[in-house]
C-alpha positions in Angstrom: -11.4 -11.8 56.8 -7.8 -12.2 57.6 -6.3 -11.1 55.2 -2.0 -12.3 55.0 0.7 -9.6 52.7 2.8 -11.8 50.8 5.6 -10.3 48.6 4.5 -11.6 45.1 1.2 -12.8 45.0 0.1 -16.3 44.9 -0.1 -18.0 42.0 -4.0 -18.0 40.9 -6.0 -19.7 37.9 -6.5 -17.1 35.1 -9.5 -15.9 33.5 -10.2 -12.3 32.0 -12.9 -9.8 32.0 -13.6 -6.7 29.5 -12.9 -3.7 31.5 -15.2 -1.5 33.3 -14.9 2.1 33.9 -16.7 3.9 36.9 -16.1 6.3 39.3 -17.0 7.2 43.1 -16.7 9.3 45.5 -13.8 11.4 46.8 -11.7 10.6 49.5 -12.8 12.5 52.8 -10.9 13.2 56.0 -11.1 12.6 59.6 -11.9 14.6 62.2 -10.1 15.4 65.6 -11.9 13.0 66.9 -11.0 10.0 64.5 -14.3 10.1 63.2 -15.3 10.2 59.1 -16.3 13.8 59.0 -15.9 16.6 56.9 -13.0 18.5 58.7 -10.0 19.2 57.1 -7.0 17.1 57.5 -6.1 16.1 61.4 -3.0 18.5 61.5 -1.8 17.2 65.4 1.2 18.2 65.4 4.3 20.9 64.5 3.6 21.2 60.8 6.6 19.1 58.5 7.5 16.4 60.7 5.2 13.3 59.8 6.8 10.9 62.3 5.5 13.3 64.9 2.0 13.8 63.0 1.7 10.1 63.0 2.2 10.2 66.3 -0.2 12.6 67.6 -3.1 11.5 65.4 -6.2 10.0 67.0 -7.6 6.4 66.8 -9.0 5.4 63.8 -12.8 4.7 63.9 -15.0 2.3 62.1 -18.3 2.9 59.9 -19.9 1.4 62.9 -18.2 3.1 65.7 -15.5 1.0 66.7 -12.3 3.1 67.0 -8.4 2.0 67.9 -7.2 3.0 71.4 -3.9 0.7 71.4 -2.1 1.9 69.1 -3.1 4.6 67.2 -3.9 5.6 64.8 -4.2 2.3 64.2 -3.0 -1.9 65.0 -3.7 -3.1 61.3 -0.7 -4.5 59.0 0.8 -2.4 57.0 0.8 -2.8 53.2 3.3 0.1 51.8 5.0 3.0 52.4 5.5 5.2 48.8 6.5 8.6 48.1 6.6 10.9 44.6 8.3 13.9 47.3 8.8 14.2 51.3 5.5 16.7 51.0 3.5 13.4 49.3 4.3 10.3 51.6 1.1 7.7 51.4 0.5 4.5 53.9 -1.9 1.7 52.8 -3.0 -0.9 55.3 -6.2 -2.7 55.6 -9.4 -0.3 54.9 -6.5 2.5 55.4 -5.2 4.8 52.8 -2.7 7.5 54.6 -1.3 11.0 52.8 1.0 12.8 54.1 0.7 16.1 52.6 3.8 18.3 54.2 1.4 19.6 57.0 -0.8 17.0 58.2 -1.9 13.4 57.6 -5.0 12.9 55.6 -7.1 10.0 55.7 -8.6 8.2 52.4 -11.9 6.3 51.7 -11.4 5.2 48.0 -15.0 4.3 46.7 -15.8 0.8 46.6 -18.4 -1.8 44.1 -21.5 -2.4 45.3 -21.6 -5.5 47.5 -18.3 -5.1 48.6 -17.4 -4.1 52.0 -16.4 -0.5 53.1 -12.7 -1.7 53.8 -10.6 -3.3 51.2 -7.1 -4.7 50.8 -4.7 -2.2 49.6 -2.6 -4.2 47.1 -0.5 -1.6 45.3 -0.2 1.9 45.2 1.7 4.1 43.1 2.3 7.6 41.7 4.2 10.8 39.6 2.6 13.7 42.0 -0.2 14.2 44.3 -2.7 14.5 41.7 -1.6 11.3 40.2 -1.7 8.3 42.1 -2.8 5.2 41.9 -4.0 2.2 44.1 -5.0 -1.5 43.6 -7.8 -1.2 46.0 -9.8 -4.8 46.5 -10.3 -5.7 43.0 -10.7 -2.0 41.4 -7.9 0.5 39.8 -8.3 3.7 41.2 -6.7 7.2 40.2 -6.8 10.4 42.6 -6.4 13.6 40.6 -6.3 15.6 44.3 -9.3 16.3 45.0 -11.4 12.6 43.7 -11.0 9.0 43.9 -12.3 7.5 40.6 -12.4 3.7 39.6 -10.8 3.0 36.3 -11.6 -0.3 35.7 -12.7 -3.5 38.1 -12.3 -7.2 38.1 -15.0 -9.7 39.2 -15.3 -9.1 43.3 -14.8 -13.1 43.3 -12.3 -15.8 42.0 -10.1 -14.6 39.2 -8.2 -12.8 37.7 -6.6 -10.7 40.5 -5.2 -7.1 40.4 -1.5 -7.2 41.4 0.4 -4.4 41.0 0.3 -1.0 39.8 2.9 1.8 38.7 3.4 4.7 37.4 5.7 6.2 34.5 7.7 9.7 35.8 8.1 10.6 32.5 4.4 10.3 31.3 2.5 9.6 34.7 0.5 6.7 32.6 -0.1 4.1 34.7 0.9 0.4 34.3 -1.3 -2.4 36.3 -0.4 -6.6 36.4 -3.1 -8.5 35.9 -2.9 -12.6 37.5 -3.7 -13.4 33.6 -0.9 -12.1 32.0 -2.6 -9.1 30.9 -1.2 -5.7 31.5 -3.7 -2.3 31.9 -2.4 0.9 30.7 -3.7 4.2 31.5 -2.6 6.5 28.4 -3.9 9.1 27.1 -7.5 9.0 29.2 -7.9 5.6 28.3 -7.2 2.5 29.2 -5.6 0.0 26.4 -4.2 -3.9 26.9 -1.3 -5.6 26.3 -1.1 -9.1 27.1 2.7 -9.9 26.7 2.5 -13.4 28.7 0.2 -16.0 29.2 1.4 -16.3 32.3 1.4 -14.5 36.2 2.4 -10.9 36.2 3.7 -9.6 39.5 5.7 -6.6 40.4 6.2 -4.1 38.5 8.5 -1.0 37.9 11.0 0.8 35.9 12.7 4.3 35.0 10.7 5.6 32.5 8.0 4.4 30.2 10.2 3.0 27.9 12.2 1.0 30.4 10.0 -1.1 32.7 10.5 -4.4 34.1 7.6 -7.2 35.3 8.4 -9.4 37.4 6.3 -12.8 36.2 5.9 -16.6 37.4 7.0 -18.7 35.0 8.9 -16.7 32.1 11.3 -14.6 34.8 11.5 -11.2 34.1 9.9 -9.1 31.4 11.3 -6.0 29.9 9.2 -3.5 28.0 11.2 -0.7 26.0 8.2 1.2 24.9 6.6 -1.1 22.1 7.6 -4.9 22.5 8.3 -7.1 25.5 11.5 -9.3 25.8 12.3 -11.8 28.8 15.4 -10.1 30.7 15.7 -13.1 33.0 15.1 -16.6 32.6 16.0 -18.0 36.2 13.2 -19.5 38.4 14.4 -17.0 42.0 11.6 -15.3 42.4 12.4 -11.6 41.9 10.2 -8.5 42.7 12.0 -5.7 44.8 13.2 -3.2 42.2 15.0 0.4 42.3 17.8 2.3 40.3 18.0 4.7 37.4 18.5 3.3 33.7 21.4 1.2 33.1 21.8 0.9 36.8 18.9 -1.2 38.2 18.8 -3.4 41.2 16.6 -6.3 42.2 16.0 -8.1 45.2 14.1 -11.2 45.6 14.3 -14.7 47.7 17.8 -14.9 48.8 19.4 -13.6 45.5 20.1 -9.6 44.3 21.1 -8.9 40.7 22.1 -5.7 38.6 20.7 -4.4 35.5 23.4 -3.0 33.4 21.4 -2.3 30.4 21.8 -5.4 28.5 21.2 -8.0 31.0 20.8 -9.4 34.8 24.3 -10.3 36.8 23.9 -12.1 40.1 25.8 -10.5 42.9 27.6 -12.9 45.7 25.4 -11.9 48.8 27.3 -11.7 52.2 28.3 -15.1 54.2 26.7 -15.0 56.9 22.8 -14.0 54.9 24.0 -16.1 51.9 22.4 -19.3 53.2 19.3 -17.7 54.2 17.1 -17.6 51.8 16.3 -14.4 53.2 14.0 -12.0 51.2 16.0 -9.0 50.0 13.6 -6.3 50.2 14.4 -2.5 48.4 15.0 0.7 50.5 16.2 3.0 48.1 19.4 4.0 45.3 20.5 7.1 46.4 23.7 6.7 44.3 25.4 4.4 42.2 27.9 3.2 45.3 24.9 4.1 47.8 22.2 1.2 47.3 20.3 -0.1 50.2 18.3 -3.1 51.0 16.4 -4.4 54.4 16.4 -8.1 54.9 14.6 -10.3 56.6 14.9 -14.0 57.6 12.7 -15.5 60.5 14.8 -14.0 63.2 17.6 -12.5 61.4 17.3 -8.9 59.8 19.6 -6.4 58.7 20.5 -3.4 56.6 22.5 -4.8 53.4 24.4 -1.7 51.5 26.3 -1.6 48.0 29.3 0.7 47.9 30.2 0.9 44.9 32.0 -2.4 44.9 30.9 -5.2 47.5 27.6 -6.0 49.5 27.9 -5.7 53.6 25.3 -6.3 56.0 24.8 -5.3 59.1 22.2 -7.4 61.7 19.6 -5.4 63.4 19.7 -4.8 67.0 16.7 -6.4 69.0 14.1 -4.0 68.9 14.0 -1.1 71.2 10.6 -1.4 72.8 11.2 -5.6 72.9 8.3 -5.8 69.9 9.5 -7.7 66.9 7.5 -6.7 63.8 8.1 -7.7 60.0 8.5 -5.2 58.2 6.6 -5.2 55.1 7.8 -2.4 52.6 11.0 -0.7 53.5 11.8 3.4 52.0 14.3 6.3 52.6 12.7 9.4 52.1 14.0 12.7 52.1 16.8 11.0 53.8 15.3 9.3 56.5 14.0 5.3 57.3 10.6 4.6 56.7 10.0 0.8 58.0 6.5 -0.6 58.5 4.8 -3.5 58.9 2.7 -5.5 61.1 0.6 -4.7 63.5 0.0 -0.9 62.4 4.3 -0.9 63.4 6.4 2.0 62.2 9.5 2.4 62.4 13.0 4.4 61.4 16.8 3.4 61.1 18.1 5.7 64.0 21.9 3.8 63.6 24.4 1.2 61.6 22.5 -1.8 63.7 19.3 0.1 65.4 15.6 0.4 64.1 13.6 2.4 66.4 10.0 2.4 67.1 7.6 5.8 65.7 5.0 3.6 66.3 5.4 0.6 68.1 3.0 -2.3 67.1 0.8 -3.5 70.5 0.9 -7.4 70.7 0.1 -9.9 73.2 -2.8 -9.2 74.9 -4.6 -11.8 76.2 -7.0 -10.9 78.7 -8.7 -7.3 79.9 -10.8 -7.4 82.9 -10.7 -3.8 85.7 -13.2 -0.8 86.9 -13.6 1.6 84.4 -12.6 3.0 80.8 -9.2 4.1 82.5 -8.9 1.9 84.8 -8.1 -1.9 83.7 -5.7 -4.5 83.9 -4.5 -6.2 81.0 -2.7 -9.2 80.3 0.4 -8.7 77.8 3.1 -10.5 76.8 2.9 -12.7 80.0 3.5 -9.3 81.7 0.7 -7.3 83.8 0.2 -3.8 82.4 -2.2 -0.8 83.4 -4.5 0.7 81.4 -5.3 4.5 82.2 -7.0 5.0 79.1 -4.2 6.3 77.3 -1.5 3.7 77.5 -0.7 0.6 78.7 2.1 0.9 81.7 4.3 -2.5 82.7 4.0 -3.1 86.5 6.0 -5.2 88.7 4.5 -8.3 89.8 5.6 -9.9 92.9 7.2 -13.3 93.5 6.1 -13.9 96.9 3.9 -13.2 99.8 -0.3 -12.7 99.1 -1.4 -9.5 97.8 1.1 -6.8 97.3 -0.9 -2.8 97.2 -1.6 -1.9 93.8 -1.1 -5.2 92.2 -4.1 -7.2 91.0 -4.4 -9.9 93.0 -5.0 -12.7 89.9 -0.9 -12.0 89.3 0.3 -12.3 92.7 -1.2 -15.8 92.1 0.1 -16.4 88.7 3.6 -15.3 89.8 3.9 -17.5 93.2 2.5 -21.1 91.6 4.1 -20.5 87.9 0.7 -21.2 86.5 -1.1 -20.6 83.0 -5.0 -19.4 83.4 -7.7 -18.6 81.3 -10.6 -16.6 81.9 -11.1 -14.4 85.3 -14.9 -13.2 86.6 -15.1 -10.7 89.5 -17.5 -11.7 92.1 -16.8 -8.7 94.9 -14.9 -6.0 95.3 -11.8 -8.0 96.6 -13.3 -11.8 95.5 -13.0 -13.5 92.3 -12.8 -17.0 89.9 -10.1 -18.0 87.8 -10.8 -21.0 85.5 -8.7 -23.1 83.2 -5.5 -22.9 85.7 -2.5 -25.4 85.6 -1.2 -27.0 82.4 -4.0 -28.8 81.4 -6.2 -25.5 81.9 -8.5 -27.8 84.3 -8.0 -26.1 87.3 -10.5 -23.3 89.4 -9.3 -21.2 92.0 -11.6 -19.0 94.0 -9.9 -16.0 95.7 -11.3 -14.7 98.7 -10.0 -12.8 102.0 -6.7 -12.2 100.4 -6.1 -15.7 99.6 -6.6 -18.2 96.5 -7.7 -21.7 97.2 -8.7 -24.4 94.6 -12.0 -25.3 93.9 -12.7 -28.9 93.1 -14.4 -29.6 89.6 -13.0 -33.1 88.0 -13.1 -31.5 84.9 -11.3 -33.1 81.9 -11.6 -30.6 79.7 -9.7 -27.2 78.9 -12.1 -24.8 80.6 -12.8 -21.9 78.5 -15.3 -19.5 80.7 -16.4 -18.1 83.5 -19.7 -16.4 84.8 -22.6 -15.5 87.4 -25.7 -14.3 87.5 -24.9 -13.1 91.2 -22.1 -13.5 93.3 -23.3 -16.4 95.3 -24.0 -18.5 91.6 -22.1 -19.0 88.6 -21.7 -21.1 86.0 -18.1 -22.8 84.2 -18.1 -24.0 80.3 -15.5 -26.3 78.6 -15.1 -28.2 75.7 -16.4 -31.5 75.0 -20.3 -30.2 76.8 -18.2 -29.2 79.6 -20.5 -27.0 82.3 -20.3 -26.6 86.0 -22.0 -24.9 88.2 -21.2 -23.4 91.8 -23.1 -22.4 95.0 -21.6 -19.9 97.8 -23.3 -22.8 100.0 -20.2 -25.1 98.9 -17.8 -22.8 97.9 -14.7 -25.6 97.3 -16.7 -27.8 94.9 -18.5 -27.4 91.7 -20.6 -30.0 89.9 -21.7 -30.6 86.7 -25.1 -28.8 85.3 -27.0 -31.9 84.3 -29.5 -29.3 82.8 -27.7 -28.6 79.5 -26.4 -32.1 78.0 -24.4 -31.5 74.6 -21.0 -33.0 73.7 -20.6 -29.7 71.9 -17.4 -27.6 72.7 -18.7 -24.3 74.8 -17.0 -21.9 74.9 -17.4 -17.7 76.2 -20.6 -17.2 78.9 -21.9 -14.1 79.8 -25.4 -13.0 80.7 -27.4 -10.1 82.1 -30.7 -9.6 84.0 -30.9 -13.0 84.9 -30.7 -14.5 81.8 -27.1 -16.5 80.9 -25.5 -17.1 77.1 -23.2 -20.1 76.2 -21.4 -19.1 72.4 -20.4 -22.8 70.7 -17.3 -23.0 69.0 -17.0 -24.0 65.5 -21.0 -24.3 65.4 -24.1 -21.8 64.5 -25.5 -22.3 67.9 -25.7 -20.4 71.3 -27.1 -21.7 74.2 -29.7 -19.4 76.4 -30.8 -20.1 80.1 -33.3 -17.2 81.3 -34.2 -19.3 84.8 -36.2 -22.5 83.3 -33.7 -24.1 81.9 -30.9 -24.0 78.5 -32.3 -23.4 75.1 -30.2 -24.2 72.1 -30.5 -20.8 69.4 -29.1 -20.3 66.0 -26.4 -17.6 65.9 -23.1 -16.5 64.1 -20.6 -19.5 64.6 -17.4 -18.1 66.8 -14.4 -19.9 65.2 -12.5 -20.7 68.9 -13.4 -21.6 72.2 -11.9 -17.9 72.8 -13.8 -15.8 70.9 -15.5 -13.2 72.8 -19.4 -13.2 73.8 -20.8 -10.0 75.7 -24.4 -9.1 76.8 -24.7 -5.5 77.6 -29.0 -6.1 77.8 -31.1 -8.4 76.1 -31.3 -6.5 72.7 -27.5 -5.6 72.7 -25.3 -8.5 72.7 -21.5 -8.8 70.8 -19.8 -11.7 69.4 -16.8 -11.4 68.3 -14.1 -14.3 66.9 -10.2 -15.3 66.8 -10.5 -16.6 63.4 -11.8 -13.7 61.8 -12.7 -9.8 61.8 -16.5 -11.1 62.0 -18.0 -9.4 64.7 -21.3 -9.4 65.2 -24.9 -7.7 67.6 -27.7 -8.8 68.5 -30.7 -6.0 68.3 -32.9 -8.0 69.2 -34.2 -9.4 66.0 -30.8 -10.5 63.9 -27.7 -10.8 63.8 -25.6 -7.8 62.4 -22.7 -8.0 61.0 -20.1 -4.8 62.0 -17.1 -3.3 60.8 -15.0 -3.8 64.2 -11.7 -1.9 62.7 -9.3 -4.7 62.9 -7.2 -6.7 60.0 -7.7 -9.9 62.6 -10.3 -10.9 64.9 -10.5 -9.2 68.1 -11.8 -12.0 70.3 -11.2 -10.5 73.8 -14.2 -8.4 74.4 -14.7 -6.7 78.6 -16.9 -4.0 79.0 -15.9 -2.2 83.1 -19.1 -1.3 85.0 -21.0 1.8 83.0 -18.4 1.6 80.6 -17.4 0.9 77.1 -16.8 -2.2 75.2 -13.4 -2.9 74.7 -12.2 -5.6 71.9 -8.2 -6.6 71.9 -6.2 -9.6 70.8 -3.0 -10.9 70.7 -2.0 -10.0 67.1 -2.3 -6.2 67.0 -4.1 -4.4 70.0 -6.9 -2.8 71.5 -10.4 -0.9 70.0 -13.7 0.3 71.5 -17.1 1.3 71.1 -19.1 3.3 73.1 
């Protein structure tokens, strides 16, 4: 299921459940190939530089063998960056918990409850040292003691209430965790205690010590805990939750506002005029001194750095990203003098100047099509430009604006550049011959490439065309919405005719086949159509949520489907459709397998994975 990071968790209905203590396996590491194993931590770069080591990591792999190829180590959205020291830095993303110990990155695998999938959402992380870290992972509250993850408490695997945030007091090491039903759970002296400070939603929690704790609520503003009792310290309606500071010098940011706590009350501080009316989210970066406090601000396309110099606030808008990407940063921190800015698509950036943020890991977005000859020789259509995959990276390639076919450039892009056409699926029939469908503003055009030129094919199609495939170079089918299915024969190359053998009004999506058998996925239904040479037969199959979901037939007992709307990837083994973890938070809807190569899956949102 696709998840979205929200800074203050959505208000949910309240219920309660007695705490449940249980234990799980210790987190393990990943070997140099990027697969779960018993090897030590990956140490792929000179010790001491977490950025360099992060760049050098191989792609992470799922339990089902899908591995990230672009970007690495993964392209999932980061939720949080957190540290207690320069040699104890943590990064979390969907199903991912990573720790920097000063020498290497270690991948942790916290335990999950029975009935839950192997990848859970790491809602919050906190700690006081490398041997006392706490994590909200799915519906569990877990503790890391330096060797083992232990589930200290769990909530129902579905419904409410939910854990929201965890914070660990630096003076005592006790953990505080907020719950959506107004309960606060506290791990104190080896036992879990429960407080009920309000009958409201408890969100963010932070403090300077176990006797100076602030809790954001929905309904009561901000609560303060002095070690004995809870009092309401702020009663406004603005949602706040990004805390930083020291005792009696605390700052909190939130939705279009910044406030300061002096030990007796909260005082709003006027935002700089250029962002005062943008309702920007003010995200804590770091408190360095009473006259040196930093935040990162984003409001749509307006992003930048906010600074307090002891007297006033100033804002510097961020320059356009150095690499053309535009990620949203979900968490920002200043660690050992360096900025960590982590967010969508696996993005990790650092601040390199007054208005500059440079990528450490560049989010790879915009992939819409893949095709090619080998694992290390493929083309991708990325952000409306041709890019070449050499097995390691995508490299932009120039597209000519005149002429027919330029040497070294895929002919599809010559055509797209010259015609100014949008396009859909591509089917390679022979070296130097291809069929391109879904061309033009209404996506009903078909063009045939042969002898160095493109020729239109008459179809009389009135619905968007969605797929193309053929059992041999002389025969192929084209699918489309509203039951559209066309057939092409080399004997009449300039025209396509309706296939009378499949009469349906269902939308028809991706089409693929092998060994004389052709399959079509019907998006939004639990139907798949199969033709083994004797006609079309409707079969039960997993639903593909959108027409551009993927279908790849490798063999009669090895068929893969994917989806845009969720991470749902299924594999047919000849007897059943089995779910697979594709390593991605999002649906990897573009499936492609070069001759004799690996299976590649990619999406517009976050990059590309592969499976042997």
